[in-house]
N, C-alpha and C positions, 0 to 999 in steps of 0.2 A: 899740634898746637891746641886743639880743643880739649885734650887731656889735661894740657897745663894750667887752662883757665882758672878752675877751681882751685888750684894749689895757689896760683897768683893771688887771686881773691883772698884765700885764707891768710896769707902771708900779709897782706895789705890790711886785712882786717887786727891781724895780730899787732902790726905796727901801729894802727890808730889807737887800739887799746892801750899799748905802751905810753904812747904821746899823751893820751888823754890822763891817763892814770899819773904822769908826771908833774900834770897841772892840777891835778885835783886838790892837793894838800897847800899847794902854792896861793891858792886863790882863797881858800878858806882861812888861811894865815894871815894873808892880807885883810880881810875883813876882821879877824880878830886883833889883828894889830891897830885897828882904828878905835877900839874900845877903850874905854878908861878901866881902871882897876876894878871898880865895882861893878861896872858892866860885864866885863870878863869872868867875874866870879860868878854872876846870874848866869851867864850862857854857857859856862862850863860845866859839865856833870862828869862822874864815874861813867867808865863804859859799862859797868853792870848795875848802873842805877836801874830800878824798876821801871821809870817812865820811858825808858829807849824802847821797850815793847809793847806800850800801852799806845792807842792812837783813839781819835775820834775826828767825826767830821761836823759835829755840832758847834755853834757859836761858843765863844770862850766864856761867856756869862754863865752856860749850861754846862761845862765841861773843864774845869781847871786843868793847866797844862803848865810843864815846867819850861824854863828858858827865859828868852828876853824879848819884847816886842815892839813893834815899829814906834810905838808911844814913847819908848825910851831910848830911842835913836835920834840923833840929827840927820839933817838931810846928806851929808857926807857919808855918813855911816849908813844909812838906808841904801844909798847908791852904792856902797862898796859891798853891801849883801846882794843886792840885784845883778851885781856884777859878777859875784861867785855865782850865783844861782845859774847863770847862763852857761857855764861850764859843765853844769850837771844836768841840764835840760836842752832839748833841741829849741829852734827858733819857735817852732810850731808849739811846744809843750810849755815854753817861757810865756808866749802869748796867751795860751789858755790860763795860765795861772795868773797872769795879770788881769785878764777880762774876768776870772771869776772874782777876785779880790774886788775890784770895781763894781761888780754887782751888789755889793754892799751898799755902795753909795746910791745905786739905783734904786733899792729897795727904801732907802732913807728918803730920796726925791720922790717916790710913789706913796710916802706917809708912814714909812716905820719907824721905829723908835732907834734913834741914832746911837744909843747906849748899846742897844742889843745887835744893830747892824752897824758894827764897826770896822771899817776897812784897816784900821791900825791895830787891832787886836789879832795879829798873827805873829806866832812864836817861832823863835829859831834856838835851837838847842844843840850843842856840840857834846859828843861822848867820847870820852878819852882825849888824847892828846896828839893833833895831827902833826905837830912838830917832831915828836920824838917816838910815837908807837907806829907800829907798821899794821895795827888793828885799831881802828877807830869808826865813828859813824856820827851822823847829823841828821837833824829832821826839820822840816817846816811845816807848820799845822796851823790851821784854823778853821774857820766857817766854810766848808765845802773843799778844803785842801788838807791833804795829808800826803807828804813825800818824805820818804825814808831811805836813808843811803848808808850802806855799811860799806868800808873800803879796807882791804887786806892787801898790801903790797900793790899788786898791778890788777887786783880783782875788785869789782864793784858789784855791790847788790842793791838793787833799785825797787825795792817792794817792803810792803805793800804801798801801792799808789792810787790815791782816790781824787777824784774830781768830781764836783756837783756843780750844777748851775740852777738858780733861781732868780728871775725865770729864765728859763732857757730861750725863749724868744720873748724880746721887751715889746710890749705891745702898746705902750704909751709913753710920754715922757721926751726929754731931751734925745734919750739913745733909741727911740722906736724902732723897730727892726732889726736890731742887732741880735746875733744868734750865737749861744756858747754850747760847745759839745754837740754841734748839729752833724757832723761827719759821723760821731758815734751811732746817731740816729739813721742818717741816711743810707749809709753802706749796710747796716741791718736790715733795713725795709729792702733794699735792692735785692739782697740775697733772699730774703722771705719770698719776695714777689717772683723770683726767677724759679722757685721750686714748683714741682707739679703738684697737681691735688694730692696723689697718692704721697709724694714727699712730705707734704705739708702736715699729713694725718701722723707722721712720726715726729717731724719736727716741732709741732704745736702741742705740748704736752699738758696744758691746761687752758681753759678758756677765761680762767680768772688771773690776773696778774697778781704777784706778791706785792704788798704794801711797801715794801723795802728791800734791799738787797740781802739775800738769805743768811750770808755771813756777817752781816752788819759790822761792828766793829771788834769782832773777835781777834784776840791776839795770835790764836794759831788756828789754822783751818786745815781739814781733810777734804778731800774729795767727795762733792755731792753726790747724792743717787745718782746714776746714769738717765739722762733725759736728753730726748731730741735726736736728731739725725747724724750719723756718722760721717765723716769728710769722705770715707771711703764709698759711701752710697750717693755721692754728689756727681755730677758730670763735671768735665774739665772747666767750663765757664762758671760753675757754681763754686767749684773749688778755688778758682781765682778769686771771687768774689768774698768767700770765706778768708783767704789769705789777706786781702786787703783791709777785711774788717779787723782781723789779728793786728795786722801792722799798724793801723789807725791807734791802737793802744801804745804799741812799743813806740812809735814815732814821736812820743812826748820826750823820749830818751836822745842824747847824742847819737849820731849815726852810727859810729862804732858798736856802741852797746846794743842799738837797736838791731842792726843786723847781725850780730853775733848771736843774739837770742832768737832772731829769726830763723837763722840757718839751722840753729840746734832743734828747733821746735819743727821744722820741715825735714830733717834727717831722721830724727827719731820718734815723733810721735803725730805726725799729722793725719793718717789716715784714721787714727782711734780718736780724733777729736771729734766731739759733740757739738751741735749747734742747737739749742733749745730755745722755744719761744712759750711765753705765757700770756693770756690777755688777749686784748682785742688787736686785730691786724690792721685796723683803719687809723690812719694818722689822726693824731689829735685825741686818741682815746688811750687809757690806761693801757700799759703795756710793760713787760719785762723779757729779758734774753740773758742766756747764760752761754760762755763758749768754754767747754770743760777738755782740759787734755790730761796725760798722765802727769803733768809737773806743774800745771798752773789751771787759774780760773780767772774768767772775766765775768762780770756781772754787772747789768744795767736795768734800773728801774725808773720808769716815768710815769707816776701815779698820783701823786699830789699835785695840788693848784689846777685842776682839770688838765692834768698830764702836760705841765709847762715847768717841770721841777724835776731835774735829772740828777740821778746818784749814778757813778760808775767806779768801779775798782778792778785793779789787777793784784791778784794774790799767787805767790807761789808756795806750793805746800810744802817745800823743804827749805825754800830760800826767802821767807820772808824775813825782815830784820836781819838778812845775812846769815841764818843758822845754819846754811851748809858750809859756807866759807869758815865761819866761826869754828864749827865742829873740826874742818880741815885743819884750822891753824891751831888748835888745842891737841889735835891728834899729832902734828908733825912736832908741836913744842914738847910734848910728853916722848915722842922717838928721839928728839935730841937729847933730853936729859938723860935717858937709859942709855945713851950712845957717848 
């Protein structure tokens, strides 16, 4: 029976993925059906539009984007979009997204410029036609959020994914005490604290934190220079802490996608993953960490605003913007043409 459990789990995961993929286009189409002709033209872009593979986390006044914003939607249309978003994110991923958007209002309350800190300046863009195409994509982006989904039949790519929080801890005003992206910090500190002095000498590769995530908003990334301690050199408790930290990033996605990616990482690359730290190990001081495997990279920096301003990102070396499934799609398309 024990031998059958992994098989049962795998079959159940496949079932969940198929069920998820069945609903994916349905709810995007529902959102599109709410739009008028002018709005539909604005939100709809060709799959090969160059904006599909460009992204940023700056406010819209600093980085122009394609698509349609909340400003151009009525309440019903905006509600339809957020309903659609719940099918592409987990509950925790959805809640993080909403909290980050609302931080723009917090910054206005604390004296920020309402035009610059605009909670309605988030862009939605759909690439290709989810009604007819078996390969299409969509993105949701604005200040401190960049979510990019590529869909091919029953396969979903959800990278790059960027979340940011300013302030990470609200220290005054009506939302005083609220924290955003705190688990990404807490779990990393727990792992760091569990390391021995000798392990820390390997894990901490710089006493100075980077001012920004190293890969910034690059369209395509390659593995960074190896830095930090390998998972293979951790004890079992430390390995579990590392797995929990990685899963915190995956948990923004629906369970089926998150667990499928988690299983693949654990089976194919976990022991070679490196956890590296730069900057202060004291809470509230500037710091940076990265987790790098053969196929993915996680980066987090918290250096701005007295280390109360977080940027964190998940990158897939081959899968950002669905490059791996797009390559497979065209390979198979060419194969069918030849036959």
